[in-house]
C-alpha positions as CSV (number, residue, x, y, z in Angstrom):
1,M,121.0,91.4,94.1
2,R,123.9,92.2,96.4
3,H,122.8,95.9,96.5
4,H,119.2,94.8,97.4
5,R,120.5,92.6,100.2
6,A,122.7,95.4,101.6
7,S,119.7,97.7,101.5
8,R,117.6,95.2,103.5
9,I,120.4,94.8,106.1
10,M,120.7,98.6,106.5
11,A,116.9,98.8,106.9
12,V,117.0,96.2,109.6
13,I,119.8,98.1,111.4
14,A,117.9,101.4,111.1
15,A,114.7,99.9,112.5
16,G,116.7,98.4,115.3
17,L,118.3,101.7,116.2
18,F,115.0,103.7,116.0
19,G,113.0,101.1,117.8
20,G,115.7,100.7,120.5
21,W,115.7,104.5,121.0
22,L,111.9,104.6,121.2
23,G,111.8,101.7,123.6
24,L,114.6,103.1,125.8
25,T,112.8,106.5,125.9
26,L,109.5,105.0,126.9
27,G,110.6,102.1,129.2
28,G,114.0,103.1,130.5
29,Q,112.9,104.1,134.0
30,V,112.2,102.5,137.4
31,L,110.9,103.7,140.7
32,T,113.1,102.4,143.6
33,P,113.2,103.1,147.3
34,I,116.5,104.7,148.4
35,G,116.6,105.6,152.1
36,P,113.4,107.5,153.1
37,A,112.7,108.5,149.5
38,D,111.2,106.9,146.4
39,V,113.6,107.8,143.6
40,N,112.7,107.7,139.9
41,L,115.8,106.5,138.0
42,S,115.8,106.9,134.2
43,L,118.1,106.2,131.3
44,S,117.7,107.8,128.0
45,P,119.7,108.4,124.7
46,S,121.7,111.6,124.7
47,L,124.5,113.2,122.8
48,D,126.1,114.3,126.0
49,G,127.1,111.6,128.5
50,E,126.0,113.1,131.8
51,T,124.4,112.3,135.1
52,V,121.6,114.6,136.3
53,V,120.2,114.9,139.8
54,N,116.9,116.7,139.7
55,V,116.0,118.7,142.7
56,A,112.8,120.1,141.3
57,P,111.3,122.7,141.6
58,L,114.6,124.3,142.5
59,G,116.6,123.0,139.5
60,N,119.1,120.3,138.8
61,L,122.7,119.3,139.3
62,A,124.6,117.9,136.3
63,F,127.9,115.9,136.3
64,D,130.0,114.9,133.2
65,T,130.4,111.4,134.5
66,H,131.0,109.4,131.3
67,S,131.5,109.6,127.5
68,A,128.7,107.6,126.1
69,P,125.4,108.5,124.4
70,L,123.4,107.8,127.6
71,R,121.9,110.2,130.1
72,F,121.3,108.9,133.6
73,E,118.8,110.9,135.7
74,A,117.7,110.6,139.3
75,Q,114.6,112.5,140.7
76,I,113.0,112.2,144.1
77,S,109.4,111.2,143.5
78,E,108.2,111.1,147.1
79,I,109.5,111.3,150.6
80,R,108.0,108.5,152.7
81,L,106.8,110.4,155.8
82,S,107.0,107.4,158.2
83,A,110.7,106.6,157.2
84,A,111.6,110.3,157.5
85,E,110.0,110.6,160.9
86,E,111.8,107.5,162.1
87,M,115.1,109.0,161.1
88,F,114.6,112.1,163.1
89,E,113.3,110.3,166.2
90,N,115.6,107.2,166.3
91,P,119.4,107.6,165.9
92,D,119.7,103.9,165.3
93,A,117.4,104.2,162.3
94,I,119.7,106.8,160.8
95,N,122.7,104.4,161.0
96,R,120.6,101.5,159.6
97,I,119.3,103.5,156.7
98,A,122.7,105.0,155.9
99,A,124.2,101.5,155.8
100,S,121.5,100.2,153.4
101,I,121.5,103.2,150.9
102,G,124.5,101.9,149.0
103,A,122.9,98.5,148.4
104,E,119.5,100.0,147.5
105,L,121.1,102.3,145.0
106,K,123.1,99.5,143.4
107,Q,119.9,97.3,143.2
108,G,118.0,100.2,141.7
109,V,120.7,100.9,139.0
110,T,120.9,97.2,138.2
111,Q,117.1,97.0,137.8
112,L,117.2,100.1,135.6
113,F,119.8,98.8,133.2
114,V,118.0,95.4,132.9
115,Q,114.7,97.1,132.3
116,A,116.2,99.5,129.9
117,A,117.8,96.7,127.9
118,V,114.5,94.8,127.7
119,A,112.6,98.0,126.7
120,A,115.2,98.7,123.9
121,V,115.0,95.1,122.5
122,L,111.2,95.0,122.6
123,G,110.9,98.4,121.0
124,A,113.3,97.4,118.2
125,G,111.5,94.1,117.6
126,L,108.0,95.6,117.6
127,V,109.0,98.5,115.2
128,A,110.7,96.0,112.8
129,L,107.7,93.7,113.0
130,V,105.4,96.5,112.1
131,L,107.6,97.6,109.2
132,F,108.7,94.3,107.7
133,R,106.1,91.8,109.0
134,D,108.9,89.3,109.2
135,W,110.0,87.6,112.4
136,R,113.6,87.1,111.2
137,R,114.1,90.8,110.4
138,A,112.4,91.7,113.7
139,A,114.9,89.4,115.5
140,G,117.8,91.1,113.6
141,S,116.6,94.6,114.6
142,A,116.2,93.4,118.2
143,L,119.8,92.0,118.2
144,T,121.0,95.4,116.8
145,A,119.3,97.2,119.6
146,L,120.8,94.8,122.2
147,L,124.3,95.1,120.8
148,T,124.1,98.9,120.6
149,F,122.8,99.2,124.1
150,A,125.5,96.9,125.4
151,A,128.2,98.9,123.6
152,A,126.9,102.2,125.0
153,G,126.7,100.7,128.5
154,G,130.2,99.3,128.2
155,M,131.5,102.7,127.0
156,A,129.8,104.4,129.9
157,F,131.4,102.0,132.4
158,A,134.8,102.2,130.8
159,T,134.8,106.0,130.7
160,F,133.2,106.6,134.1
161,N,135.0,109.5,135.8
162,P,134.5,109.6,139.6
163,S,136.3,112.9,139.9
164,S,133.5,114.6,137.9
165,V,131.5,114.9,141.1
166,A,133.9,117.6,142.1
167,E,132.7,119.8,139.2
168,P,128.9,120.0,139.4
169,R,126.8,122.4,137.5
170,Y,123.7,123.8,139.2
171,T,121.0,125.3,137.0
172,G,117.6,126.4,138.3
173,L,115.1,129.2,139.1
174,L,114.3,131.0,142.3
175,A,111.3,129.2,143.7
176,G,108.2,131.4,143.9
177,A,110.0,134.3,142.0
178,P,107.6,137.1,141.0
179,Q,106.6,137.6,137.4
180,V,109.6,138.0,135.1
181,V,110.3,141.6,134.3
182,G,110.1,142.0,130.5
183,S,110.9,145.3,129.0
184,A,113.6,147.8,130.0
185,E,110.8,150.2,131.2
186,D,109.4,147.5,133.5
187,A,112.9,146.8,134.8
188,I,113.4,150.4,135.8
189,M,110.0,150.6,137.5
190,R,110.7,147.5,139.6
191,F,114.4,147.9,140.0
192,S,114.5,147.8,143.8
193,E,112.4,144.6,143.9
194,Y,114.6,143.1,141.2
195,Q,117.8,143.9,143.2
196,E,116.3,142.0,146.2
197,Q,115.4,139.1,144.0
198,L,119.0,138.8,142.7
199,A,120.4,138.9,146.2
200,G,117.9,136.3,147.5
201,L,118.6,134.1,144.4
202,V,122.3,134.1,145.1
203,G,121.7,133.1,148.7
204,N,119.3,130.3,147.9
205,V,121.4,128.8,145.1
206,S,124.6,129.1,147.1
207,R,123.1,127.1,150.0
208,I,121.9,124.4,147.7
209,Y,125.3,124.2,146.0
210,E,127.2,124.1,149.2
211,V,125.2,121.2,150.5
212,T,125.5,119.2,147.3
213,S,129.1,120.1,146.5
214,T,131.8,117.5,147.3
215,L,134.9,119.8,147.1
216,P,135.8,120.6,150.8
217,V,136.3,124.3,150.4
218,Y,133.5,125.6,152.6
219,E,135.0,124.6,155.9
220,D,135.6,127.4,158.3
221,D,139.4,126.9,158.7
222,E,142.6,128.4,157.5
223,S,143.4,125.9,154.8
224,T,141.6,127.9,152.0
225,I,141.7,131.5,150.9
226,R,138.4,132.5,149.2
227,V,138.5,135.4,146.7
228,L,135.5,136.9,144.9
229,H,136.4,138.1,141.4
230,V,134.1,140.7,139.9
231,S,134.4,143.1,137.0
232,D,132.7,145.7,134.8
233,L,130.0,146.8,137.2
234,H,129.3,149.8,134.8
235,I,127.4,151.7,137.6
236,N,124.6,149.1,137.9
237,P,123.3,149.3,141.5
238,A,122.1,145.7,141.3
239,A,125.7,144.6,141.2
240,W,126.3,145.6,144.8
241,D,123.4,143.3,146.0
242,V,125.0,140.4,144.0
243,I,128.5,141.1,145.3
244,G,127.3,141.5,148.9
245,S,125.3,138.2,148.8
246,L,128.1,136.3,147.2
247,A,130.7,137.6,149.7
248,E,128.5,136.6,152.6
249,Q,127.3,133.2,151.3
250,F,130.8,132.0,150.2
251,Q,132.5,133.6,153.2
252,V,135.2,135.3,151.0
253,D,138.4,136.7,152.5
254,F,138.5,139.6,150.0
255,I,137.1,140.9,146.7
256,V,139.0,141.6,143.5
257,D,137.5,144.1,141.0
258,S,139.2,144.2,137.6
259,G,137.9,147.6,136.6
260,D,135.2,149.6,134.8
261,L,133.3,150.5,138.0
262,T,131.7,153.4,136.1
263,D,130.6,154.2,132.5
264,R,132.1,157.7,132.0
265,G,134.3,158.3,135.0
266,S,132.5,161.5,135.7
267,A,132.3,163.3,139.1
268,A,128.6,162.5,139.3
269,E,129.4,158.8,139.2
270,D,132.0,159.0,142.1
271,A,129.3,158.3,144.7
272,F,128.8,154.9,143.2
273,A,132.1,153.9,144.9
274,D,130.7,154.6,148.3
275,E,129.0,151.2,148.3
276,I,132.4,149.6,148.6
277,S,132.7,150.7,152.3
278,G,129.5,148.7,153.1
279,L,131.4,145.4,152.3
280,D,133.0,143.8,155.3
281,V,136.1,142.6,153.5
282,P,139.0,144.2,151.6
283,Y,138.2,145.4,148.1
284,V,141.1,145.2,145.7
285,W,140.5,147.4,142.6
286,V,142.3,148.4,139.4
287,R,141.2,151.1,137.0
288,G,139.3,150.2,133.8
289,N,139.2,152.1,130.5
290,H,135.9,153.6,131.6
291,D,137.2,154.8,134.9
292,S,138.9,158.2,135.3
293,M,141.6,159.2,137.9
294,G,138.7,160.8,139.7
295,T,137.0,157.4,139.9
296,Q,140.3,156.1,141.3
297,R,140.4,158.7,144.0
298,A,136.8,158.0,144.9
299,V,137.6,154.3,145.4
300,E,140.8,155.1,147.4
301,A,138.6,157.2,149.8
302,Q,136.9,153.9,150.9
303,S,138.3,152.5,154.1
304,N,138.5,148.9,152.9
305,A,139.7,149.6,149.4
306,V,143.1,148.5,148.1
307,V,143.8,150.4,144.9
308,L,146.6,149.0,142.7
309,D,148.2,151.1,140.0
310,D,151.5,149.5,139.1
311,E,151.9,148.4,142.7
312,I,152.3,145.2,144.7
313,E,150.3,144.7,147.9
314,E,149.7,141.8,150.4
315,V,146.1,141.1,151.1
316,S,145.0,138.3,153.4
317,G,148.3,136.6,153.0
318,M,148.4,136.8,149.2
319,T,150.8,139.0,147.2
320,I,149.0,140.8,144.4
321,Y,150.2,143.0,141.6
322,G,147.8,145.3,139.9
323,A,147.8,148.1,137.3
324,G,145.2,150.4,135.9
325,D,144.2,150.6,132.3
326,P,146.3,153.3,130.5
327,R,143.3,154.3,128.4
328,F,140.3,156.5,129.2
329,T,138.0,155.8,126.3
330,P,135.0,158.1,127.2
331,D,137.2,161.1,126.4
332,Q,137.6,161.1,122.6
333,A,140.1,163.9,122.8
334,A,142.5,161.9,124.9
335,D,145.6,160.4,123.3
336,N,144.6,156.8,124.0
337,P,147.2,154.1,123.1
338,D,146.2,151.4,120.7
339,A,146.3,147.6,121.5
340,G,150.0,147.3,120.7
341,E,150.9,150.2,122.9
342,V,148.8,148.9,125.7
343,A,150.8,145.6,125.5
344,A,154.0,147.6,125.5
345,I,153.0,149.4,128.7
346,G,152.3,146.1,130.4
347,A,155.7,144.7,129.2
348,A,157.5,147.6,130.8
349,R,156.1,146.7,134.2
350,V,157.1,143.0,134.2
351,E,160.5,143.5,135.7
352,A,159.1,144.8,139.0
353,V,156.9,141.7,139.2
354,R,159.8,139.4,138.3
355,E,162.0,140.8,141.2
356,A,159.2,140.8,143.8
357,D,159.9,139.1,147.1
358,P,157.8,137.4,148.2
359,P,156.8,136.4,144.6
360,V,153.5,137.7,143.2
361,D,150.7,135.1,143.6
362,F,148.5,136.7,140.9
363,A,148.2,139.9,138.8
364,V,145.1,142.0,138.1
365,M,144.6,144.2,135.0
366,H,141.5,145.3,133.2
367,D,142.5,144.2,129.7
368,R,144.3,140.9,129.1
369,T,146.2,142.6,126.3
370,Q,148.0,144.6,128.9
371,A,148.9,141.4,130.7
372,E,150.3,139.4,127.8
373,A,153.9,140.0,128.8
374,F,153.2,138.4,132.3
375,T,152.9,134.9,130.9
376,G,155.4,132.7,132.6
377,E,156.0,135.3,135.3
378,V,152.9,134.8,137.5
379,P,150.7,131.7,138.0
380,L,147.4,133.6,137.5
381,V,146.2,136.8,135.8
382,L,142.7,138.2,136.5
383,A,141.1,140.5,133.9
384,G,137.8,141.8,132.7
385,K,136.7,144.2,129.8
386,E,135.3,141.5,127.5
387,H,131.9,141.3,129.3
388,R,132.0,137.5,128.9
389,R,133.9,134.9,131.0
390,S,136.8,133.0,129.6
391,T,140.0,131.2,130.7
392,V,143.2,130.1,129.0
393,L,146.0,128.1,130.4
394,E,149.2,129.1,128.6
395,D,152.1,126.7,127.9
396,T,154.2,128.7,130.3
397,G,151.9,127.6,133.2
398,T,150.1,131.0,133.5
399,R,146.3,130.9,133.6
400,Y,144.5,134.0,132.3
401,L,141.0,134.3,133.7
402,A,138.8,137.0,132.3
403,Q,135.6,137.8,134.2
404,G,132.3,138.7,132.6
405,S,130.3,141.7,133.7
406,T,129.1,141.6,137.3
407,G,126.8,144.5,136.4
408,G,125.2,142.9,133.4
409,A,127.2,145.4,131.3
410,G,125.1,148.3,132.7
411,L,123.0,150.1,130.2
412,Q,125.1,148.6,127.4
413,G,123.6,145.2,128.3
414,L,120.2,146.5,127.0
415,D,121.6,147.0,123.5
416,D,121.6,143.3,122.6
417,D,118.6,141.1,121.8
418,E,119.2,139.2,125.0
419,P,120.3,140.8,128.3
420,T,124.0,140.4,129.3
421,P,124.2,138.0,132.3
422,Y,125.6,139.0,135.7
423,E,128.8,137.0,136.1
424,A,131.3,136.6,139.0
425,S,133.6,133.8,140.2
426,V,134.7,132.5,143.6
427,L,138.3,131.5,143.6
428,Y,139.8,129.0,146.1
429,F,143.5,129.3,146.9
430,D,145.6,126.9,149.0
431,A,146.7,129.0,152.1
432,E,150.1,127.4,152.2
433,S,151.1,127.5,148.5
434,N,148.8,130.4,147.5
435,R,148.0,128.5,144.3
436,L,144.6,128.4,142.7
437,Q,142.9,125.1,143.5
438,A,139.4,125.5,142.0
439,W,136.8,128.2,141.1
440,D,133.0,128.5,141.0
441,N,131.6,130.4,138.1
442,V,128.3,132.1,139.1
443,T,126.0,133.3,136.4
444,L,122.7,135.1,137.0
445,G,120.1,136.0,134.3
446,G,120.6,139.5,132.9
447,M,118.3,142.5,133.4
448,G,114.9,141.4,134.5
449,L,115.7,137.7,134.7
450,T,116.1,135.5,137.8
451,S,117.8,132.4,136.6
452,A,121.0,131.1,138.2
453,Q,123.8,128.7,137.5
454,I,126.9,127.8,139.5
455,E,129.5,125.7,137.8
456,R,132.7,124.4,139.4
457,R,136.1,124.1,137.7
458,V,139.0,122.3,139.4
459,E,142.6,123.2,138.6
460,E,144.1,119.9,137.4
461,D,147.8,120.8,138.3
462,P,147.7,123.6,140.8
463,D,151.4,123.3,141.6
464,R,152.6,123.3,138.0
465,E,155.9,125.0,137.1
466,I,155.8,128.6,135.8
467,T,158.4,129.2,133.1
468,P,158.9,132.3,131.0
469,P,158.6,131.8,127.2
470,E,161.8,131.1,125.2
471,N,161.0,134.0,122.8
472,P,159.1,136.7,124.6
473,P,157.3,139.2,122.4
474,V,159.2,142.3,121.3
475,T,157.2,145.4,122.1
476,P,157.6,149.0,120.9
477,G,158.4,151.9,123.2
478,T,156.0,152.8,125.9
479,P,153.7,155.8,125.1
480,T,152.4,158.2,127.8
481,P,148.6,158.3,127.5
482,T,146.7,161.5,128.4
483,R,144.2,161.0,131.2
484,P,141.6,163.8,131.9
485,S,141.1,165.1,135.4
486,P,137.7,164.6,137.1
487,T,136.6,168.1,136.3
488,E,137.4,167.5,132.6
489,T,135.3,164.4,132.5
490,A,132.4,165.6,134.5
491,G,130.6,166.9,131.4
492,E,131.6,164.2,128.9
493,S,129.0,162.0,127.3
494,G,129.4,158.2,127.2
């Protein structure tokens, strides 16, 4: 008897949850006037607590505003022409509308939550009535839906994070983009058009993101140093269009490339480096494991290039240490060091960084393995090689930021079932402390695709203390790798 009663209670609760979900999905939306626009506000169940501002057909902005199973979405349904015209023609109307927007938004949100609660309760009651044909059980299911909705709403209110608006995520497509390029053969046939699409896409998305972003890093003043971090171009010509557009749209002070400009480091690939001189800002570069010494000389020949190979240079007020990768993997005959030996080579160079005056603001190496010994010595290490973006904040206070492939991994990106995306990041440094404040991760669809996403990350403690580890790793002796000359690599295969 007791088991039967428990089963009935569970059935009532399940009907309440299902009916509440159904009612909220169907009825949790209102159309409300906010300023000169009619905005559709909706509330729906979701595993991720987020707020989404839909700017269709361009895409949407998402914010991690709360930790509750509710998704709040706002979408402009229609711009009322008369109100918009009045704003442009009458300055007093602008002030009047601006003053009333806050009250209108509050009224719309209140109406949304009331309507959503009613829809959830009605949905639960109706579903239970259909299933059980009993008014008391229907009332129990309705009460379940009401309590669940109240708990979720209370959780959303309690966990609301206003600072989340500083980390928006933009996702969207280039409006009016041509037909998506499908196969690798089509991509090659239309490569010039595709390059232009990527550059245009960066421009469009960057402008949208700049307007909607709340972090004040785009002001044309001397308070922020903007740095574009790219890596692993792998001789993909489309990468230069992406880099040029990003450098222009985000008004960067200089560019940092953490290596693998080429695929084989051959003399025939040296001309690829000539595109560097077409950029209007300094180009800081370190050698990757696919770059030869010939590649390095080709980059050094560019007037705006700053090549770092176990050296410290000052660029735009920032002190940077960089070192080339000790390996050259395209030459199978070379005596390339293994991972442990690469780490040892990096450790042997820490002392120069430790004694630098002024202190090094960040280090650049192609492989994070080479930079392991720099933890607790510099605030930031930029790397590449992995063809996917990642970041780790060590206990020592050092942040490692590995960049994805800004060239979509070149021809290697076609080996996988899905194209490797084009990735780059815009880093924002405080001009006084030279510490990283925030960064924008830019991701473009891989070969043949024209999707885009820009996601902001804010450094929670930019002025944190940097302390060396108590027990630094013991590394073996430093080997001397053999690096082929350009003439030796000219005929090598990849």
